[in-house]
C-alpha positions as CSV (number, residue, x, y, z in Angstrom):
1,M,-61.3,53.7,45.6
2,K,-63.1,55.9,43.1
3,A,-60.7,56.9,40.3
4,P,-60.2,60.7,40.4
5,F,-60.5,61.4,36.7
6,Q,-62.3,63.9,34.6
7,D,-62.4,64.1,30.8
8,E,-60.4,60.9,30.7
9,F,-57.5,62.5,32.5
10,I,-56.1,61.7,35.9
11,L,-56.1,64.5,38.4
12,T,-53.8,64.8,41.3
13,G,-56.4,67.0,43.2
14,Q,-55.9,69.5,45.9
15,K,-55.5,66.8,48.5
16,K,-52.1,65.9,47.0
17,I,-50.7,69.3,46.1
18,P,-52.5,71.9,48.3
19,S,-49.6,74.4,48.2
20,A,-49.5,74.3,44.5
21,K,-52.8,76.2,44.3
22,I,-53.8,74.2,41.3
23,T,-57.4,72.9,41.1
24,V,-56.9,70.5,38.1
25,V,-53.7,69.0,36.9
26,N,-53.8,66.9,33.7
27,I,-51.3,64.1,33.7
28,L,-51.8,61.0,31.7
29,P,-54.8,59.4,30.0
30,F,-56.5,57.2,32.6
31,E,-56.5,54.0,30.6
32,Y,-52.8,54.4,29.8
33,F,-51.9,55.0,33.5
34,R,-54.0,52.0,34.7
35,A,-52.2,49.8,32.2
36,L,-48.9,51.2,33.2
37,L,-49.5,50.1,36.8
38,C,-50.1,46.6,35.6
39,T,-46.9,46.3,33.6
40,C,-43.8,44.5,34.7
41,M,-41.9,47.8,34.8
42,N,-43.6,50.5,36.8
43,L,-42.7,54.2,36.9
44,I,-40.1,53.7,39.6
45,Q,-38.4,51.0,37.6
46,K,-38.5,53.2,34.5
47,S,-36.8,56.0,36.4
48,L,-34.1,53.5,37.6
49,A,-33.6,52.4,34.0
50,V,-33.1,56.0,32.9
51,N,-30.6,56.4,35.7
52,E,-28.7,53.4,34.4
53,L,-28.7,54.9,31.0
54,F,-27.3,58.1,32.5
55,N,-24.6,56.2,34.3
56,D,-23.4,54.5,31.1
57,L,-23.4,57.9,29.3
58,A,-21.4,59.5,32.1
59,I,-18.7,56.9,31.6
60,E,-18.5,57.5,27.9
61,I,-18.5,61.3,28.4
62,Q,-15.7,61.1,30.9
63,Q,-13.6,59.1,28.5
64,F,-14.3,61.5,25.7
65,N,-13.5,64.6,27.8
66,E,-10.3,63.1,29.0
67,Q,-9.1,62.6,25.4
68,G,-10.8,65.5,23.6
69,R,-10.3,68.1,26.4
70,L,-13.0,70.3,24.9
71,T,-15.2,71.6,27.7
72,C,-17.8,74.3,28.1
73,L,-16.8,77.9,28.9
74,T,-16.6,78.5,32.7
75,G,-19.9,79.7,34.1
76,C,-21.7,79.7,30.8
77,G,-25.4,78.7,30.8
78,R,-26.4,80.2,27.5
79,C,-27.7,77.0,26.1
80,C,-29.8,76.4,29.2
81,A,-31.3,79.9,28.9
82,N,-33.1,78.8,25.7
83,P,-36.8,78.2,26.6
84,N,-37.2,76.0,23.5
85,V,-34.8,73.3,24.6
86,P,-36.7,70.1,23.6
87,A,-37.0,67.4,26.2
88,T,-39.1,64.3,27.0
89,V,-41.1,63.4,30.0
90,L,-39.1,60.2,30.5
91,E,-35.7,61.7,30.8
92,F,-36.9,63.9,33.7
93,L,-38.5,61.1,35.8
94,P,-35.3,60.8,38.0
95,L,-35.6,64.5,38.8
96,A,-39.3,64.2,39.5
97,F,-38.8,61.3,41.9
98,E,-35.9,63.0,43.6
99,L,-38.1,66.1,44.2
100,Y,-41.0,64.0,45.4
101,Q,-38.9,61.9,47.8
102,T,-37.2,65.0,49.3
103,G,-40.5,66.9,49.8
104,K,-39.8,69.6,47.2
105,A,-42.1,68.5,44.4
106,E,-45.1,70.7,45.4
107,A,-43.1,73.9,45.6
108,F,-41.3,73.0,42.4
109,L,-44.5,72.3,40.5
110,T,-45.9,75.7,41.7
111,Q,-42.7,77.3,40.4
112,L,-43.1,75.6,37.0
113,V,-46.7,76.6,36.7
114,E,-45.9,80.2,37.6
115,A,-42.9,80.3,35.2
116,G,-44.9,79.0,32.2
117,D,-43.6,77.0,29.3
118,E,-41.9,79.9,27.5
119,R,-39.4,80.7,30.2
120,Y,-35.9,79.3,30.3
121,C,-35.4,76.1,32.4
122,V,-36.4,76.8,36.0
123,V,-33.6,74.6,37.2
124,L,-31.0,77.2,35.9
125,Q,-29.7,79.3,38.7
126,Q,-27.4,82.3,39.2
127,M,-28.2,84.0,35.9
128,S,-26.1,87.0,35.1
129,I,-27.6,90.4,34.4
130,A,-26.8,89.9,30.7
131,G,-28.7,86.6,30.8
132,S,-25.7,84.5,29.6
133,G,-24.4,82.9,32.7
134,G,-25.8,80.3,35.1
135,L,-25.5,77.0,36.9
136,C,-27.8,74.0,36.9
137,G,-29.5,73.6,40.3
138,Q,-30.2,69.9,39.7
139,Y,-27.0,68.9,37.9
140,A,-27.1,65.3,39.2
141,H,-30.6,64.8,37.9
142,R,-30.5,66.8,34.7
143,G,-32.1,65.4,31.6
144,L,-30.7,63.5,28.7
145,I,-30.6,66.5,26.3
146,C,-28.6,68.4,28.9
147,R,-26.0,65.6,29.2
148,L,-25.7,65.0,25.4
149,F,-25.2,68.6,24.3
150,G,-21.6,69.4,23.9
151,A,-20.4,65.8,24.6
152,S,-22.0,63.7,21.8
153,A,-22.1,63.3,18.1
154,R,-24.7,62.8,15.3
155,R,-24.3,61.9,11.6
156,N,-24.4,64.7,9.1
157,R,-25.7,64.5,5.6
158,E,-22.4,63.0,4.4
159,G,-22.7,60.3,7.1
160,K,-19.7,61.7,9.1
161,K,-19.8,62.1,12.8
162,E,-20.4,65.7,13.9
163,L,-20.0,67.0,17.4
164,I,-23.2,68.5,18.8
165,T,-22.1,71.7,20.4
166,C,-22.8,75.5,20.5
167,K,-21.7,78.3,18.2
168,L,-19.9,79.9,21.2
169,I,-17.6,76.8,21.6
170,K,-16.9,76.8,17.8
171,E,-15.9,80.4,17.9
172,E,-14.2,80.9,21.3
173,K,-12.4,77.5,21.3
174,K,-12.0,77.3,17.6
175,D,-8.7,75.5,17.5
176,Q,-9.7,72.9,20.2
177,Y,-13.0,72.3,18.4
178,Q,-11.4,71.7,15.1
179,A,-8.8,69.4,16.6
180,V,-11.5,67.4,18.3
181,S,-13.6,67.2,15.1
182,V,-10.6,65.8,13.2
183,A,-9.9,63.4,16.0
184,I,-13.5,62.1,15.9
185,Q,-13.1,61.5,12.1
186,D,-9.9,59.6,12.9
187,G,-11.6,57.3,15.4
188,L,-11.8,59.2,18.7
189,H,-14.8,57.6,20.5
190,V,-17.6,60.0,21.2
191,P,-21.1,59.1,22.6
192,A,-23.7,58.8,19.8
193,S,-26.8,60.8,20.7
194,A,-29.0,58.5,18.5
195,D,-27.9,55.4,20.4
196,Y,-29.0,56.9,23.8
197,Y,-32.3,58.1,22.4
198,T,-33.0,54.7,21.1
199,R,-32.3,53.3,24.6
200,L,-34.7,55.9,26.0
201,Y,-37.4,54.8,23.6
202,A,-36.9,51.2,24.6
203,I,-37.7,52.0,28.3
204,D,-41.1,53.6,27.5
205,F,-41.9,54.7,24.0
206,H,-45.0,56.6,25.1
207,L,-43.1,58.8,27.5
208,A,-40.2,59.3,25.2
209,E,-41.7,59.8,21.8
210,Q,-42.9,63.4,22.2
211,Q,-40.7,66.3,23.0
212,F,-41.8,69.4,24.8
213,P,-40.3,72.7,25.9
214,I,-38.1,71.7,28.9
215,N,-40.2,73.3,31.6
216,L,-43.3,71.5,30.3
217,A,-41.4,68.2,30.1
218,I,-40.4,68.6,33.8
219,R,-43.9,69.5,34.8
220,K,-45.4,66.5,33.1
221,A,-42.8,64.2,34.7
222,L,-43.8,65.6,38.2
223,E,-47.5,65.2,37.4
224,A,-46.9,61.6,36.4
225,V,-45.1,60.9,39.7
226,F,-47.9,62.5,41.7
227,S,-50.4,60.3,39.8
228,F,-48.3,57.2,40.3
229,Y,-48.1,57.6,44.1
230,Y,-51.8,58.5,44.2
231,Y,-52.8,55.2,42.6
232,I,-50.1,53.2,44.4
233,E,-51.5,54.5,47.7
234,G,-55.0,53.8,46.6
235,E,-54.2,50.2,45.7
236,A,-52.8,49.7,49.2
237,V,-56.1,50.7,50.8
């Protein structure tokens, strides 16, 4: 099979995504992708490893929420409405595989291309007129950044754990936020964002090292999955 690449980039081609109306889709450097196919952990296995990370995080978040009882405001999607939410390609592989396997990838890729990188996350649905409300349309397959925000901590300059959350929570749930912050300093267990990003890097540093606006990260994840199946099918011929 002749490798479908141009300018050292893999192309999915119109054969694979006719409805997307995209002539050329840049995905991964050809040499990198060829090496990836030869590694012990292929793209599917990497996606499964990310899901395992998500499952571990879900357990920690549930324990934290049960004790801290600090939740998001009902129906609020303000943080998701920020087009500059940083995300990696790797954390959206599970979503990309889900869309591919359910036959929704082509339409979703078209939606991403039409929306552009400067629009808020295309997965966000039911936005209010004011632009401050909404629900995640792919909640089960959301990225790591989406899971950690509001339910994890980082170290501040003084080395103390600090809950990563929004200004709205700090203002509208001030008493609860302060109580949880004190509890964290007193030993309340909270997921550490740095630990989970370290685990993400360990799965595939190349796909986790660079952060993009969230729509671009999702698009690149979809393109990687299209290329993966293109080459897998080619190897089988």
